[in-house]
FILUMMAR-290459 format. One record per residue: x negated, y, z of N, C-alpha, C in turn. Coordinates in Angstrom, 1 decimal, decimal comma. Atoms other than C-alpha are relative to their C-alpha. Example, Ala and Ser with C-alpha at 12.3 -4.5 7.8 and 13.67 -1.06 7.14 Angstrom:
! FILUMMAR-290459
-0,9 -1,2 0,0 -12,3 -4,5 7,8 -0,9 1,2 0,0 $
0,9 -1,1 0,0 -13,7 -1,1 7,1 0,8 1,1 0,8 $
***
This chain:
! FILUMMAR-290459
1,3 -0,4 -0,3 20,5 -14,6 -112,7 -1,0 -0,6 -1,0 $
1,0 0,4 1,1 17,6 -14,8 -115,2 -0,9 -1,1 0,6 $
0,9 1,1 -0,4 15,3 -17,9 -115,0 -1,2 0,6 0,7 $
1,3 -0,6 -0,6 12,2 -15,7 -114,3 0,3 0,5 1,4 $
-0,4 -0,6 -1,3 14,0 -13,9 -111,4 0,3 -1,1 1,0 $
-0,3 1,1 -0,9 15,3 -17,2 -110,0 -1,2 -0,7 0,4 $
1,2 0,7 -0,3 11,9 -18,8 -110,2 -0,8 0,8 1,1 $
0,7 -0,8 -0,9 10,4 -15,8 -108,4 0,6 0,0 1,4 $
-0,7 0,1 -1,2 13,0 -16,0 -105,7 -0,3 -1,3 0,8 $
0,4 1,3 -0,6 12,3 -19,7 -105,1 -1,4 0,1 0,5 $
1,4 -0,1 -0,4 8,6 -19,0 -105,0 -0,2 0,8 1,3 $
0,1 -0,8 -1,2 9,0 -16,2 -102,4 0,6 -0,7 1,2 $
-0,7 0,7 -1,1 11,4 -18,3 -100,3 -0,9 -1,1 0,5 $
0,9 1,0 -0,4 8,9 -21,2 -100,3 -1,2 0,6 0,8 $
1,1 -0,6 -0,7 6,1 -18,9 -99,3 0,4 0,5 1,4 $
-0,5 -0,5 -1,3 8,2 -17,4 -96,4 0,1 -1,3 0,9 $
-0,2 1,3 -0,8 9,1 -21,0 -95,2 -1,4 -0,5 0,4 $
1,3 0,5 -0,3 5,4 -22,0 -95,5 -0,7 0,8 1,1 $
0,6 -0,9 -1,0 4,2 -19,0 -93,4 0,7 -0,3 1,3 $
-0,8 0,2 -1,3 7,0 -19,7 -90,8 -0,5 -1,4 0,6 $
0,4 1,3 -0,5 5,9 -23,4 -90,5 -1,4 0,1 0,5 $
1,4 -0,2 -0,5 2,2 -22,4 -90,2 -0,1 0,7 1,3 $
0,0 -0,7 -1,3 3,0 -19,9 -87,5 0,5 -0,8 1,1 $
-0,5 0,9 -1,0 5,0 -22,5 -85,7 -1,0 -1,0 0,5 $
1,1 1,0 -0,4 2,1 -25,0 -85,7 -1,0 0,8 0,8 $
1,0 -0,7 -0,7 -0,3 -22,3 -84,6 0,4 0,3 1,4 $
-0,5 -0,3 -1,3 1,9 -21,2 -81,7 0,0 -1,3 0,9 $
0,0 1,3 -0,8 2,4 -24,9 -80,6 -1,4 -0,4 0,4 $
1,4 0,4 -0,4 -1,3 -25,6 -80,7 -0,6 0,9 1,0 $
0,5 -1,0 -1,0 -2,1 -22,4 -78,8 0,6 -0,3 1,4 $
-0,7 0,3 -1,3 0,5 -23,3 -76,1 -0,5 -1,3 0,7 $
0,5 1,2 -0,6 -0,9 -26,8 -75,7 -1,4 0,1 0,6 $
1,4 -0,2 -0,5 -4,4 -25,5 -75,1 -0,2 1,1 1,1 $
0,0 -1,0 -1,1 -3,5 -22,9 -72,4 -0,4 -0,8 1,3 $
0,4 0,6 -1,3 -5,2 -23,6 -69,1 0,4 1,0 1,1 $
-0,5 -0,9 -1,0 -3,3 -21,9 -66,2 -0,9 -0,1 1,2 $
0,7 0,0 -1,3 -5,0 -20,8 -63,0 1,0 0,1 1,2 $
-0,9 -0,1 -1,2 -3,4 -21,3 -59,6 -0,9 0,0 1,2 $
0,7 0,0 -1,3 -4,6 -20,5 -56,1 0,5 -1,1 0,9 $
-0,4 1,1 -0,9 -4,3 -22,9 -53,2 1,4 0,3 0,5 $
-1,3 -0,3 -0,4 -1,3 -21,0 -52,0 1,1 -0,3 -1,0 $
-0,9 0,3 1,0 0,4 -21,4 -55,3 0,3 -1,5 -0,1 $
-0,1 1,5 0,1 -0,3 -25,2 -55,3 0,9 -0,5 1,2 $
-0,8 0,4 -1,1 1,1 -25,6 -51,8 1,4 0,4 -0,1 $
-1,4 -0,5 0,2 4,2 -23,6 -52,7 0,7 -0,7 -1,1 $
-0,7 0,8 1,0 4,9 -26,0 -55,5 0,1 0,7 -1,4 $
-0,1 -0,7 1,3 4,3 -23,5 -58,4 -0,9 -0,7 -1,1 $
0,9 0,7 0,9 1,6 -25,7 -60,0 0,7 -1,2 -0,6 $
-0,6 1,1 0,7 2,7 -28,3 -62,6 -0,7 -1,3 0,5 $
0,6 1,3 -0,4 2,2 -32,0 -61,5 -0,5 -0,8 -1,2 $
0,2 0,8 1,1 1,9 -33,3 -65,0 -1,0 0,5 -1,1 $
0,9 -0,6 1,0 -0,5 -31,0 -66,8 -1,3 0,6 0,6 $
1,3 -0,5 -0,5 -4,1 -29,7 -66,5 0,2 1,5 0,4 $
0,1 -1,4 -0,4 -4,7 -26,4 -64,7 -1,3 0,2 0,8 $
1,2 -0,3 -0,8 -7,5 -24,6 -62,9 0,5 0,3 1,4 $
-0,2 -0,3 -1,5 -7,6 -24,4 -59,1 -1,3 0,7 0,5 $
1,2 -0,8 -0,5 -9,9 -21,8 -57,5 0,1 0,2 1,5 $
0,0 -0,3 -1,4 -10,9 -21,1 -54,0 -1,4 -0,2 0,6 $
1,2 0,2 -0,7 -13,6 -21,4 -51,4 0,0 -1,4 0,6 $
0,1 1,4 -0,6 -14,9 -24,8 -50,2 -0,1 0,2 1,5 $
0,0 -0,1 -1,5 -14,1 -25,1 -46,5 -1,3 -0,7 0,6 $
1,2 0,5 -0,6 -17,2 -25,6 -44,4 0,4 -1,3 0,8 $
-0,2 1,3 -0,7 -17,4 -29,2 -43,0 1,0 -0,9 -0,6 $
-1,0 0,8 0,6 -14,8 -30,5 -45,4 -0,5 -1,0 -1,1 $
0,6 0,9 1,0 -17,1 -32,2 -47,9 -0,3 -1,4 0,5 $
0,2 1,4 -0,4 -17,0 -36,0 -47,6 -0,2 -0,9 -1,2 $
0,3 0,9 1,1 -18,3 -38,8 -49,7 0,4 -1,4 0,5 $
-0,4 1,3 -0,4 -16,2 -41,9 -49,0 -0,6 -1,1 -0,8 $
0,5 1,1 0,7 -17,9 -45,1 -49,9 -1,4 0,3 -0,6 $
1,4 -0,1 0,6 -21,1 -45,6 -52,0 0,1 0,6 -1,4 $
-0,2 -0,5 1,3 -19,6 -44,2 -55,3 -0,3 1,4 -0,2 $
0,3 -1,4 0,3 -19,8 -40,8 -56,9 1,2 0,9 0,4 $
-1,2 -0,8 -0,4 -16,4 -39,7 -55,5 -0,3 0,9 1,2 $
0,2 -1,0 -1,0 -16,4 -36,5 -53,5 1,4 0,5 0,4 $
-1,3 -0,6 -0,5 -13,5 -35,2 -51,4 -0,4 1,3 0,8 $
0,2 -1,2 -0,7 -13,4 -31,6 -50,2 1,3 0,8 0,0 $
-1,2 -0,8 -0,1 -10,9 -28,9 -49,3 -0,3 1,4 -0,5 $
0,1 -1,3 0,5 -10,4 -25,6 -51,0 1,0 0,9 0,7 $
-0,9 -0,9 -0,6 -8,8 -22,5 -49,5 -0,1 1,4 -0,7 $
0,0 -1,4 0,3 -7,8 -19,0 -50,4 0,1 0,9 1,2 $
-0,1 -0,5 -1,3 -7,9 -18,2 -46,7 1,4 0,2 0,5 $
-1,4 0,0 -0,4 -4,2 -18,8 -46,5 0,4 -1,4 0,1 $
-0,4 1,4 0,0 -3,5 -22,4 -47,5 -1,2 -0,8 -0,5 $
1,1 0,9 0,3 -5,7 -25,5 -48,1 0,6 -1,1 -1,0 $
-0,3 1,1 0,9 -5,7 -28,1 -50,9 -1,2 -1,0 0,0 $
1,0 1,0 0,1 -7,6 -31,4 -50,9 -0,3 -0,2 -1,5 $
0,5 0,3 1,4 -9,7 -32,0 -54,1 -0,8 -1,2 0,0 $
0,8 1,2 0,2 -11,1 -35,3 -55,2 -0,7 0,1 -1,4 $
0,7 0,0 1,3 -13,8 -35,4 -57,9 -1,0 -1,1 -0,1 $
0,9 1,1 0,2 -15,7 -38,3 -59,3 -1,0 0,5 -1,1 $
1,0 -0,4 0,9 -19,0 -37,3 -60,9 -1,1 0,8 0,8 $
1,1 -0,8 -0,6 -22,1 -35,2 -60,3 0,4 1,4 0,2 $
-0,4 -1,4 -0,3 -21,4 -31,9 -58,6 -1,1 0,9 -0,5 $
1,0 -0,9 0,4 -23,1 -28,8 -59,9 -1,1 0,3 1,1 $
1,0 -0,3 -1,0 -26,4 -27,9 -58,2 0,3 1,1 0,9 $
-0,4 -1,1 -0,8 -24,9 -24,7 -56,9 1,2 -0,2 0,9 $
-1,1 0,3 -0,8 -22,0 -26,4 -55,2 -0,4 -0,1 1,5 $
0,3 0,0 -1,4 -22,1 -25,7 -51,5 1,3 0,3 0,8 $
-1,1 -0,4 -0,8 -19,7 -25,4 -48,6 0,0 1,5 0,3 $
-0,1 -1,5 -0,2 -18,4 -21,9 -48,0 -0,2 0,8 -1,2 $
0,2 -0,8 1,2 -18,9 -20,9 -51,6 1,2 -0,3 -1,0 $
-1,2 0,0 0,9 -16,3 -20,3 -54,4 -0,3 -1,0 -1,2 $
0,1 0,8 1,1 -15,6 -22,8 -57,1 1,4 0,1 -0,8 $
-1,2 0,1 0,8 -13,1 -23,3 -59,9 0,0 -1,5 -0,5 $
-0,1 1,4 0,5 -11,9 -26,9 -60,7 1,1 -0,1 -1,0 $
-1,0 0,3 1,0 -10,1 -28,2 -63,7 0,5 -1,4 0,2 $
-0,6 1,3 -0,3 -7,7 -31,1 -63,2 1,5 0,0 0,1 $
-1,4 0,2 -0,2 -4,3 -32,4 -62,3 0,4 -0,2 1,5 $
-0,5 0,3 -1,4 -2,2 -32,6 -59,1 0,7 -1,3 -0,1 $
-0,7 1,3 0,0 -1,2 -36,1 -58,2 1,3 0,1 0,9 $
-1,3 0,1 -0,7 2,1 -37,2 -56,5 -0,2 0,3 1,5 $
0,2 -0,2 -1,4 0,5 -36,9 -53,0 -0,5 1,4 0,3 $
0,4 -1,3 -0,2 -0,5 -33,3 -53,5 -1,5 0,2 0,0 $
1,5 -0,1 0,1 -4,2 -34,0 -54,0 -0,4 0,4 -1,4 $
0,4 -0,5 1,3 -5,9 -32,2 -56,8 -1,1 -0,9 -0,5 $
1,0 0,9 0,6 -7,8 -34,7 -59,0 -0,8 0,8 -1,1 $
0,8 -0,8 0,8 -10,6 -32,7 -60,6 -0,7 -0,8 -1,1 $
0,8 0,5 1,1 -12,1 -33,5 -64,0 -1,3 0,7 -0,2 $
1,2 -0,8 0,2 -14,6 -30,7 -63,9 0,0 1,0 1,2 $
0,2 -1,0 -1,1 -16,0 -28,5 -61,1 -1,1 1,0 -0,4 $
0,9 -1,1 0,4 -17,6 -25,2 -61,8 -0,3 0,8 1,3 $
0,5 -0,7 -1,2 -19,7 -23,5 -59,1 -0,4 1,4 -0,4 $
0,4 -1,3 0,3 -20,5 -19,8 -58,8 -1,5 0,1 -0,2 $
1,4 -0,1 0,4 -23,9 -18,5 -59,9 -0,9 0,7 1,0 $
0,8 -0,6 -1,0 -25,1 -16,3 -57,1 0,9 0,3 1,3 $
-0,8 -0,1 -1,3 -24,1 -15,4 -53,5 1,0 1,1 -0,1 $
-0,9 -1,2 0,0 -22,3 -12,2 -54,6 1,2 -0,3 -1,0 $
-1,1 0,3 1,0 -20,2 -13,9 -57,4 1,2 -0,6 0,6 $
-1,3 0,7 -0,3 -16,6 -14,8 -57,0 0,8 -0,1 -1,2 $
-0,8 0,1 1,2 -14,4 -16,1 -59,8 1,1 1,1 0,1 $
-1,0 -1,1 0,0 -12,1 -13,2 -60,9 1,4 -0,4 0,5 $
-1,3 0,5 -0,5 -9,0 -15,3 -60,2 0,1 -0,1 1,5 $
0,1 0,1 -1,4 -10,1 -16,0 -56,7 -0,1 1,3 0,7 $
0,1 -1,4 -0,5 -11,0 -12,4 -56,1 1,3 0,7 0,0 $
-1,3 -0,7 0,0 -7,6 -11,2 -57,2 0,9 -0,7 1,0 $
-0,9 0,7 -0,9 -5,9 -13,9 -55,1 -0,3 0,5 1,4 $
0,4 -0,5 -1,3 -7,9 -12,8 -52,0 0,4 1,4 0,2 $
-0,4 -1,4 -0,1 -7,2 -9,1 -52,7 1,5 0,1 0,2 $
-1,5 0,0 -0,2 -3,4 -9,8 -53,0 0,3 -0,5 1,4 $
-0,2 0,5 -1,3 -3,6 -11,8 -49,8 -0,2 1,0 1,1 $
0,3 -1,0 -1,0 -5,3 -9,0 -47,9 0,9 1,2 0,0 $
-1,0 -1,1 0,1 -2,9 -6,4 -49,2 1,3 -0,4 0,6 $
-1,3 0,5 -0,6 0,1 -8,5 -48,2 -0,1 0,0 1,5 $
0,2 0,0 -1,4 -1,3 -8,9 -44,7 0,0 1,4 0,6 $
0,0 -1,4 -0,5 -1,8 -5,1 -44,3 1,4 0,5 0,0 $
-1,4 -0,5 0,1 1,8 -4,5 -45,4 0,9 -0,6 1,1 $
-0,9 0,6 -1,0 3,2 -6,8 -42,7 -0,2 0,6 1,4 $
***
């Protein structure tokens, strides 16, 4: 093989290896930043991971909001009208947070099955429902009609 051809082959090989490594890093970074959404039924069924962040959506059950102690910790229950999950959040709740309204919380599930929220997002008006919650409720109502 001629030296120029050999040098070109080495250069092309190094470029292919470099692109493969860059693609691997990009895919790994993308996978680490994914935030999955689970309904309360999924969490109760054990489909949600216990060691990583995910979103939990549902409606706040009326009468379930409690503030134990003098701190900023709030405990409430979420439902998709099928199953319930207890959520604990330490911080200031959004102004639009109310019982009977939809929210999406970001956080982790602890060993006791309580969702420890790092962030709570409330809906913006009385007609809004998070798309994930809406799909979950639609699936629930369709499965009830089929039974």
